[in-house]
N, CA, C and O atoms as a MOPAC input file, in Angstrom:
PM7 MOZYME 1SCF
protein

 N    -11.62500 1    13.65900 1    -1.05400 1
 C    -10.62300 1    12.55600 1    -1.54500 1
 C    -10.80400 1    11.84200 1    -0.28400 1
 O    -11.38100 1    12.29900 1     0.70300 1
 N    -10.33400 1    10.82900 1    -0.37600 1
 C     -9.99700 1     9.74200 1     0.63600 1
 C     -8.57300 1    10.00700 1     1.27100 1
 O     -7.61500 1    10.29400 1     0.55400 1
 N     -8.50200 1     9.93100 1     2.24800 1
 C     -7.03100 1    10.01700 1     3.05600 1
 C     -5.93500 1     8.82000 1     2.58200 1
 O     -4.78700 1     8.92200 1     3.01500 1
 N     -6.21200 1     7.90400 1     1.86700 1
 C     -5.65600 1     6.66000 1     1.23900 1
 C     -5.03400 1     7.37000 1     0.21400 1
 O     -3.81500 1     7.24800 1     0.08500 1
 N     -5.66800 1     8.09400 1    -0.53900 1
 C     -4.81100 1     8.73800 1    -1.91800 1
 C     -4.06300 1     9.39200 1    -1.80100 1
 O     -3.39500 1     9.57500 1    -2.81800 1
 N     -3.60600 1    10.26600 1    -0.40000 1
 C     -2.81100 1    11.05600 1    -0.08000 1
 C     -1.47300 1    10.63500 1     0.81900 1
 O     -1.62300 1    10.19800 1     1.96000 1
 N     -0.24400 1    10.78600 1     0.26400 1
 C      0.52300 1    10.26800 1     0.93000 1
 C      2.24500 1    11.23500 1     1.17700 1
 O      2.77900 1    11.48000 1     0.09600 1
 N      2.72600 1    11.53800 1     1.93100 1
 C      4.10800 1    12.15800 1     1.67800 1
 C      5.14000 1    11.21700 1     2.55200 1
 O      4.96500 1    10.48600 1     3.52600 1
 N      6.46600 1    11.61500 1     1.65100 1
 C      7.82700 1    11.25700 1     2.23700 1
 C      8.64400 1    12.01500 1     2.10300 1
 O      8.79500 1    12.78400 1     1.15300 1
 N      9.43300 1    11.87200 1     3.26200 1
 C     10.59500 1    12.78600 1     3.03000 1
 C     11.75600 1    11.53700 1     3.02800 1
 O     12.02300 1    10.61900 1     3.80200 1
 N     12.35200 1    12.06600 1     1.59100 1
 C     13.63500 1    10.91500 1     1.43300 1
 C     14.79300 1    11.77100 1     0.95800 1
 O     14.53300 1    12.88300 1     0.50000 1
 N     16.16200 1    11.31400 1     1.03000 1
 C     17.19300 1    11.97500 1     0.67800 1
 C     17.53100 1    11.57100 1    -0.78700 1
 O     17.23000 1    10.42300 1    -1.11400 1
 N     18.03000 1    12.25500 1    -1.56500 1
 C     18.82200 1    11.91200 1    -2.98300 1
 C     19.46200 1    10.50800 1    -2.91400 1
 O     19.60500 1     9.87500 1    -3.96100 1
 N     19.80800 1    10.05300 1    -1.87200 1
 C     20.78500 1     8.88400 1    -1.53200 1
 C     19.95900 1     7.54800 1    -1.33200 1
 O     20.45000 1     6.42000 1    -1.30800 1
 N     18.53500 1     7.88800 1    -1.18200 1
 C     17.62700 1     6.74000 1    -1.16600 1
 C     16.97300 1     6.40500 1    -2.26400 1
 O     15.76600 1     6.23400 1    -2.09100 1
 N     17.35100 1     6.26200 1    -3.27800 1
 C     16.55400 1     5.61200 1    -4.55300 1
 C     15.61200 1     4.50200 1    -4.43100 1
 O     14.42800 1     4.42900 1    -4.75800 1
 N     16.53900 1     3.49900 1    -3.79000 1
 C     15.98000 1     2.33100 1    -3.91400 1
 C     14.68500 1     2.20100 1    -2.72400 1
 O     13.77700 1     1.37900 1    -2.84700 1
 N     14.76400 1     2.91600 1    -1.87300 1
 C     13.49400 1     3.48400 1    -0.85000 1
 C     12.33100 1     4.09100 1    -1.97400 1
 O     11.12400 1     3.86200 1    -1.89900 1
 N     12.94200 1     4.84100 1    -2.92900 1
 C     12.11600 1     5.66800 1    -3.56300 1
 C     11.14700 1     4.41900 1    -4.41200 1
 O      9.93500 1     4.21000 1    -4.46100 1
 N     12.25900 1     3.78600 1    -4.98400 1
 C     11.35400 1     2.96100 1    -5.77700 1
 C     10.34200 1     1.95800 1    -5.06500 1
 O      9.36500 1     1.46300 1    -5.62700 1
 N     10.71700 1     1.73200 1    -3.75100 1
 C      9.74000 1     0.87600 1    -3.37900 1
 C      8.49900 1     1.30200 1    -3.01800 1
 O      7.44800 1     0.66300 1    -3.07700 1
 N      8.72200 1     2.70100 1    -2.54500 1
 C      7.23600 1     3.41100 1    -2.01900 1
 C      6.45000 1     4.00300 1    -3.57400 1
 O      5.31100 1     4.46200 1    -3.49800 1
 N      7.02900 1     3.95000 1    -4.66700 1
 C      6.18000 1     4.24800 1    -5.85500 1
 C      5.57600 1     3.12900 1    -5.82600 1
 O      4.34700 1     3.14700 1    -5.75700 1
 N      6.30800 1     1.82600 1    -5.87100 1
 C      5.47200 1     0.66900 1    -6.07300 1
 C      4.23600 1     0.41300 1    -5.24900 1
 O      3.13400 1     0.15400 1    -5.73500 1
 N      4.51500 1     0.50900 1    -3.92500 1
 C      3.43300 1     0.48000 1    -2.73700 1
 C      2.49800 1     1.35700 1    -3.16900 1
 O      1.43000 1     0.79700 1    -3.41900 1
 N      2.50500 1     2.66600 1    -3.36900 1
 C      1.48500 1     3.46500 1    -3.84600 1
 C      1.04400 1     3.30000 1    -5.00000 1
 O     -0.16600 1     3.48300 1    -5.13500 1
 N      1.86200 1     2.89600 1    -6.23500 1
 C      1.00700 1     2.35500 1    -7.35900 1
 C     -0.17900 1     1.07400 1    -7.23100 1
 O     -1.28200 1     0.96100 1    -7.76400 1
 N      0.40800 1     0.37400 1    -6.48700 1
 C     -0.40200 1    -0.96600 1    -5.90000 1
 C     -1.75100 1    -0.36800 1    -5.30800 1
 O     -2.84800 1    -0.59400 1    -5.81800 1
 N     -1.54600 1     0.46600 1    -4.11000 1
 C     -2.67000 1     0.98900 1    -3.20200 1
 C     -3.50900 1     1.58900 1    -4.47000 1
 O     -4.52300 1     1.00200 1    -4.84800 1
 N     -3.04600 1     2.79900 1    -5.12300 1
 C     -4.18500 1     3.47500 1    -5.92400 1
 C     -4.94400 1     2.79200 1    -7.03800 1
 O     -5.99300 1     3.17200 1    -7.55800 1
 N     -4.04700 1     1.44700 1    -7.38100 1
 C     -4.67000 1     0.50600 1    -8.04300 1
 C     -6.34100 1    -0.09000 1    -7.69400 1
 O     -7.40500 1    -0.14900 1    -8.31000 1
 N     -5.84700 1    -0.45700 1    -6.37100 1
 C     -6.43300 1    -1.03900 1    -5.40100 1
 C     -7.81900 1    -0.34000 1    -5.14300 1
 O     -8.90400 1    -0.92200 1    -5.12400 1
 N     -7.60900 1     0.97800 1    -4.95100 1
 C     -8.64100 1     1.88500 1    -4.74700 1
 C     -9.51100 1     1.95000 1    -5.81800 1
 O    -10.69700 1     1.87400 1    -5.49800 1
 N     -9.29200 1     2.05800 1    -6.88800 1
 C     -9.72100 1     2.15300 1    -8.01500 1
 C     -9.87800 1     3.66800 1    -8.72900 1
 O     -9.14300 1     4.57900 1    -8.34600 1
 N    -10.76900 1     3.86700 1    -9.67400 1
 C    -11.12700 1     5.45600 1   -10.00000 1
 C    -11.08500 1     6.38100 1    -9.16400 1
 O    -11.78100 1     6.07800 1    -8.19500 1
 N    -10.56800 1     7.45100 1    -9.04700 1
 C    -10.72900 1     8.90900 1    -8.31500 1
 C    -12.11200 1     9.14300 1    -8.55600 1
 O    -12.73800 1     8.90100 1    -9.58800 1
 N    -12.56000 1     9.68800 1    -7.39300 1
 C    -13.78100 1    10.07900 1    -6.88300 1
 C    -14.02300 1    11.79300 1    -7.43800 1
 O    -15.10000 1    12.38700 1    -7.49600 1
 N    -12.78200 1    12.26900 1    -7.77000 1
 C    -12.69300 1    13.60800 1    -8.21400 1
 C    -12.94900 1    13.81500 1    -9.39900 1
 O    -12.42100 1    13.00200 1   -10.15800 1
 N    -13.65700 1    14.71600 1    -9.94400 1
 C    -13.75400 1    14.94000 1   -11.51300 1
 C    -12.80500 1    15.58300 1   -11.66200 1
 O    -12.25400 1    16.09400 1   -10.68600 1
 N    -12.32200 1    15.75400 1   -12.96000 1
 C    -11.24500 1    16.62100 1   -13.51000 1
 C    -12.18200 1    17.85500 1   -14.16500 1
 O    -11.64300 1    18.80400 1   -14.73400 1

């Protein structure tokens, strides 16, 4: 699996807005990468 598909973040429960930003960024990145090369 490409390293671009795996990310880790350390957030507190008070960082809801930052969580939303990260989720949006991750979604955009995954869409740009296309389908996963790993078969289910």
